[in-house]
Biotite code that builds the C-alpha atoms (Angstrom):
import biotite.structure as struc

atoms = struc.array([
    struc.Atom([-62.691, -45.093, 73.642], chain_id="A", res_id=1, res_name="MET", atom_name="CA", element="C"),
    struc.Atom([-61.374, -43.399, 70.501], chain_id="A", res_id=2, res_name="GLU", atom_name="CA", element="C"),
    struc.Atom([-58.139, -44.678, 68.982], chain_id="A", res_id=3, res_name="LYS", atom_name="CA", element="C"),
    struc.Atom([-55.514, -41.935, 68.381], chain_id="A", res_id=4, res_name="ILE", atom_name="CA", element="C"),
    struc.Atom([-52.798, -42.197, 65.754], chain_id="A", res_id=5, res_name="ASN", atom_name="CA", element="C"),
    struc.Atom([-49.637, -40.572, 67.125], chain_id="A", res_id=6, res_name="LEU", atom_name="CA", element="C"),
    struc.Atom([-47.863, -40.663, 63.751], chain_id="A", res_id=7, res_name="LEU", atom_name="CA", element="C"),
    struc.Atom([-50.035, -37.885, 62.291], chain_id="A", res_id=8, res_name="THR", atom_name="CA", element="C"),
    struc.Atom([-50.536, -34.294, 63.343], chain_id="A", res_id=9, res_name="LYS", atom_name="CA", element="C"),
    struc.Atom([-54.241, -35.006, 63.901], chain_id="A", res_id=10, res_name="ASP", atom_name="CA", element="C"),
    struc.Atom([-53.669, -36.385, 67.384], chain_id="A", res_id=11, res_name="PHE", atom_name="CA", element="C"),
    struc.Atom([-53.292, -32.778, 68.611], chain_id="A", res_id=12, res_name="LEU", atom_name="CA", element="C"),
    struc.Atom([-56.667, -31.751, 67.195], chain_id="A", res_id=13, res_name="LYS", atom_name="CA", element="C"),
    struc.Atom([-59.222, -32.920, 69.708], chain_id="A", res_id=14, res_name="VAL", atom_name="CA", element="C"),
    struc.Atom([-62.813, -31.765, 69.482], chain_id="A", res_id=15, res_name="ASN", atom_name="CA", element="C"),
    struc.Atom([-63.568, -30.295, 72.885], chain_id="A", res_id=16, res_name="ILE", atom_name="CA", element="C"),
    struc.Atom([-66.642, -28.289, 73.716], chain_id="A", res_id=17, res_name="MET", atom_name="CA", element="C"),
    struc.Atom([-65.633, -24.939, 75.184], chain_id="A", res_id=18, res_name="VAL", atom_name="CA", element="C"),
    struc.Atom([-67.927, -22.773, 77.241], chain_id="A", res_id=19, res_name="ASP", atom_name="CA", element="C"),
    struc.Atom([-66.088, -19.461, 77.417], chain_id="A", res_id=20, res_name="THR", atom_name="CA", element="C"),
    struc.Atom([-65.738, -16.809, 74.741], chain_id="A", res_id=21, res_name="VAL", atom_name="CA", element="C"),
    struc.Atom([-61.960, -16.922, 74.999], chain_id="A", res_id=22, res_name="ALA", atom_name="CA", element="C"),
    struc.Atom([-62.024, -20.704, 74.623], chain_id="A", res_id=23, res_name="GLY", atom_name="CA", element="C"),
    struc.Atom([-64.239, -20.411, 71.546], chain_id="A", res_id=24, res_name="GLN", atom_name="CA", element="C"),
    struc.Atom([-61.875, -17.819, 70.056], chain_id="A", res_id=25, res_name="ALA", atom_name="CA", element="C"),
    struc.Atom([-58.837, -20.039, 70.595], chain_id="A", res_id=26, res_name="VAL", atom_name="CA", element="C"),
    struc.Atom([-60.738, -23.001, 69.149], chain_id="A", res_id=27, res_name="ASP", atom_name="CA", element="C"),
    struc.Atom([-61.680, -20.960, 66.054], chain_id="A", res_id=28, res_name="LEU", atom_name="CA", element="C"),
    struc.Atom([-58.091, -19.788, 65.576], chain_id="A", res_id=29, res_name="ILE", atom_name="CA", element="C"),
    struc.Atom([-56.890, -23.377, 65.912], chain_id="A", res_id=30, res_name="ASN", atom_name="CA", element="C"),
    struc.Atom([-59.411, -24.661, 63.349], chain_id="A", res_id=31, res_name="ARG", atom_name="CA", element="C"),
    struc.Atom([-58.452, -21.941, 60.851], chain_id="A", res_id=32, res_name="ILE", atom_name="CA", element="C"),
    struc.Atom([-54.808, -22.937, 61.128], chain_id="A", res_id=33, res_name="GLY", atom_name="CA", element="C"),
    struc.Atom([-53.294, -19.752, 62.515], chain_id="A", res_id=34, res_name="ILE", atom_name="CA", element="C"),
    struc.Atom([-51.182, -21.712, 64.971], chain_id="A", res_id=35, res_name="PHE", atom_name="CA", element="C"),
    struc.Atom([-49.835, -23.872, 62.165], chain_id="A", res_id=36, res_name="ASP", atom_name="CA", element="C"),
    struc.Atom([-48.724, -20.982, 59.941], chain_id="A", res_id=37, res_name="VAL", atom_name="CA", element="C"),
    struc.Atom([-48.464, -17.624, 61.686], chain_id="A", res_id=38, res_name="ILE", atom_name="CA", element="C"),
    struc.Atom([-46.852, -18.803, 64.909], chain_id="A", res_id=39, res_name="VAL", atom_name="CA", element="C"),
    struc.Atom([-44.172, -20.755, 63.026], chain_id="A", res_id=40, res_name="ARG", atom_name="CA", element="C"),
    struc.Atom([-43.427, -17.736, 60.847], chain_id="A", res_id=41, res_name="PHE", atom_name="CA", element="C"),
    struc.Atom([-43.234, -15.346, 63.794], chain_id="A", res_id=42, res_name="ILE", atom_name="CA", element="C"),
    struc.Atom([-40.921, -17.673, 65.716], chain_id="A", res_id=43, res_name="LEU", atom_name="CA", element="C"),
    struc.Atom([-38.646, -18.269, 62.731], chain_id="A", res_id=44, res_name="GLY", atom_name="CA", element="C"),
    struc.Atom([-38.538, -14.583, 61.860], chain_id="A", res_id=45, res_name="PHE", atom_name="CA", element="C"),
    struc.Atom([-38.152, -13.329, 65.410], chain_id="A", res_id=46, res_name="GLY", atom_name="CA", element="C"),
    struc.Atom([-35.388, -15.667, 66.462], chain_id="A", res_id=47, res_name="ILE", atom_name="CA", element="C"),
    struc.Atom([-33.413, -15.171, 63.245], chain_id="A", res_id=48, res_name="THR", atom_name="CA", element="C"),
    struc.Atom([-33.798, -11.382, 63.207], chain_id="A", res_id=49, res_name="PHE", atom_name="CA", element="C"),
    struc.Atom([-32.891, -11.126, 66.875], chain_id="A", res_id=50, res_name="GLY", atom_name="CA", element="C"),
    struc.Atom([-29.773, -13.227, 66.445], chain_id="A", res_id=51, res_name="MET", atom_name="CA", element="C"),
    struc.Atom([-28.640, -11.284, 63.373], chain_id="A", res_id=52, res_name="LEU", atom_name="CA", element="C"),
    struc.Atom([-29.213, -7.927, 65.083], chain_id="A", res_id=53, res_name="GLU", atom_name="CA", element="C"),
    struc.Atom([-27.590, -8.932, 68.358], chain_id="A", res_id=54, res_name="LYS", atom_name="CA", element="C"),
    struc.Atom([-24.484, -10.495, 66.852], chain_id="A", res_id=55, res_name="THR", atom_name="CA", element="C"),
    struc.Atom([-24.039, -7.891, 64.119], chain_id="A", res_id=56, res_name="GLY", atom_name="CA", element="C"),
    struc.Atom([-22.593, -10.585, 61.905], chain_id="A", res_id=57, res_name="ILE", atom_name="CA", element="C"),
    struc.Atom([-23.493, -8.678, 58.715], chain_id="A", res_id=58, res_name="LEU", atom_name="CA", element="C"),
    struc.Atom([-22.329, -5.317, 60.042], chain_id="A", res_id=59, res_name="GLY", atom_name="CA", element="C"),
    struc.Atom([-23.845, -2.286, 61.731], chain_id="A", res_id=60, res_name="LYS", atom_name="CA", element="C"),
    struc.Atom([-27.087, -0.678, 60.478], chain_id="A", res_id=61, res_name="ASN", atom_name="CA", element="C"),
    struc.Atom([-28.034, -3.635, 58.289], chain_id="A", res_id=62, res_name="MET", atom_name="CA", element="C"),
    struc.Atom([-31.655, -3.921, 59.476], chain_id="A", res_id=63, res_name="GLN", atom_name="CA", element="C"),
    struc.Atom([-33.077, -4.300, 55.953], chain_id="A", res_id=64, res_name="LYS", atom_name="CA", element="C"),
    struc.Atom([-30.738, -7.151, 55.061], chain_id="A", res_id=65, res_name="ILE", atom_name="CA", element="C"),
    struc.Atom([-31.332, -8.800, 58.433], chain_id="A", res_id=66, res_name="ASN", atom_name="CA", element="C"),
    struc.Atom([-35.093, -8.496, 57.930], chain_id="A", res_id=67, res_name="ALA", atom_name="CA", element="C"),
    struc.Atom([-34.879, -9.990, 54.433], chain_id="A", res_id=68, res_name="LEU", atom_name="CA", element="C"),
    struc.Atom([-32.909, -12.967, 55.689], chain_id="A", res_id=69, res_name="ILE", atom_name="CA", element="C"),
    struc.Atom([-35.267, -13.389, 58.658], chain_id="A", res_id=70, res_name="ALA", atom_name="CA", element="C"),
    struc.Atom([-38.347, -13.305, 56.398], chain_id="A", res_id=71, res_name="VAL", atom_name="CA", element="C"),
    struc.Atom([-36.773, -15.981, 54.222], chain_id="A", res_id=72, res_name="SER", atom_name="CA", element="C"),
    struc.Atom([-36.066, -18.182, 57.225], chain_id="A", res_id=73, res_name="VAL", atom_name="CA", element="C"),
    struc.Atom([-39.627, -17.602, 58.504], chain_id="A", res_id=74, res_name="GLY", atom_name="CA", element="C"),
    struc.Atom([-41.102, -18.720, 55.187], chain_id="A", res_id=75, res_name="ILE", atom_name="CA", element="C"),
    struc.Atom([-38.846, -21.770, 55.137], chain_id="A", res_id=76, res_name="ILE", atom_name="CA", element="C"),
    struc.Atom([-39.979, -22.621, 58.687], chain_id="A", res_id=77, res_name="ALA", atom_name="CA", element="C"),
    struc.Atom([-43.613, -22.532, 57.568], chain_id="A", res_id=78, res_name="VAL", atom_name="CA", element="C"),
    struc.Atom([-43.049, -24.607, 54.443], chain_id="A", res_id=79, res_name="LEU", atom_name="CA", element="C"),
    struc.Atom([-40.762, -27.168, 56.082], chain_id="A", res_id=80, res_name="ALA", atom_name="CA", element="C"),
    struc.Atom([-43.346, -28.590, 58.479], chain_id="A", res_id=81, res_name="PHE", atom_name="CA", element="C"),
])
């Protein structure tokens, strides 16, 4: 039985043989690192932009400023982890 170190991020990466095309596609995306970068950025951007738009804390019709702040938070989310 293989020993797994839970203190590293490698414990999530398990080599599993997949038989379906969709499973192979998800495995390829996981190996490239899309889930590590793109998903974190999209979540950071989406949540921040949505909150800024919904609350209107910076004022009405400030989509460009809200987007700039949300992009910054998305980049920080990617670089922080």
